[in-house]
C-alpha positions in Angstrom: 0.0 0.0 0.0 1.4 3.4 -1.0 1.3 6.1 1.7 -0.7 9.1 0.7 1.0 12.5 0.5 0.5 14.8 3.5 -2.1 17.5 3.0 -2.2 20.8 4.8 -4.5 23.9 4.8 -3.1 27.3 3.7 -3.8 29.9 6.4 -4.3 32.5 3.8 -6.8 31.1 1.3 -7.9 28.2 3.5 -7.6 25.7 0.6 -6.1 22.3 1.1 -2.9 21.5 -0.8 -0.1 19.0 -0.7 2.4 19.8 2.0 5.2 20.1 -0.6 3.3 23.0 -2.3 3.2 25.1 0.8 5.8 26.8 3.0 5.8 26.2 6.7 5.9 29.2 9.0 6.6 29.3 12.7 7.2 31.8 15.5 10.8 33.0 15.5 12.6 36.3 16.0 12.9 39.4 13.8 16.2 41.3 13.4 15.5 43.1 16.8 14.9 39.9 18.7 11.1 40.4 18.9 8.7 37.5 18.2 7.8 37.3 14.6 6.4 34.9 12.0 9.3 33.4 10.0 9.5 31.0 7.1 10.6 27.5 7.8 11.0 26.0 4.3 12.9 22.9 5.6 10.1 22.2 8.1 12.6 21.5 10.9 12.1 24.4 13.3 10.7 23.4 16.7 7.3 24.3 17.8 3.9 24.8 16.2 3.9 25.6 12.5 1.3 26.8 10.0 1.3 26.5 6.2 1.0 29.0 3.5 1.0 29.0 -0.3 4.2 30.9 -1.2 2.2 33.6 -3.1 1.7 37.3 -2.3 -2.1 36.8 -2.5 -2.2 34.1 0.2 0.3 36.1 2.4 -1.9 39.2 2.1 -5.0 37.2 3.0 -3.3 35.7 6.0 -2.2 39.2 7.2 -5.6 40.7 6.6 -7.4 37.9 8.5 -4.8 37.9 11.3 -4.4 34.2 10.6 -0.8 33.8 11.6 -1.4 34.6 15.3 -4.4 32.3 15.4 -2.9 29.4 13.5 0.3 29.6 15.6 -1.7 30.1 18.8 0.2 33.3 19.6 -1.1 34.8 22.8 1.8 37.3 23.5 1.3 41.0 23.7 0.6 42.7 20.3 0.6 41.0 16.9 3.3 39.1 15.2 5.4 40.8 12.6 5.6 38.9 9.3 8.1 40.9 7.3 10.4 37.8 6.8 7.5 35.8 5.3 6.6 38.7 3.0 10.2 38.9 1.8 10.2 35.1 1.3 7.1 35.0 -0.8 8.0 38.1 -2.9 11.6 37.1 -3.4 12.9 34.8 -6.1 11.2 31.4 -6.6 12.2 28.8 -4.0 12.8 25.1 -4.4 10.5 22.7 -2.6 12.2 21.6 0.6 12.4 18.0 -0.4 14.0 18.7 -3.8 17.7 18.6 -4.3 19.9 20.4 -6.8 20.1 17.2 -8.8 16.3 17.2 -9.1 16.3 20.8 -10.5 19.1 19.9 -12.9 17.0 17.0 -14.2 13.9 19.2 -14.6 15.9 21.8 -16.6 17.5 19.0 -18.7 21.0 19.7 -17.3 23.5 16.9 -17.4 26.0 16.5 -14.6 28.4 14.8 -17.1 29.4 17.9 -19.0 
């Protein structure tokens, strides 16, 4: 029997998607040491995580709905900054955490024997 692929819900658009299509976010620290929502693309950070499509639209929906604090069960004073997540989703395209450079090379038709 083949194990099914894990499915998660995006905190922005609330649609379900394969875990590999979403980026995990968790509570970490910003540049000033204050609690903030940070991307965890490898999915290895300790603590509770939430998932988000790596798109500007889903990020903006999550911010507008204040979904990060709710999904991460943040009860600290004030809201959580999410600048690092915004930079992550608006930056250059990111590889899925489980893909290796070799996978990308194969997708692009590159050969390692050049």
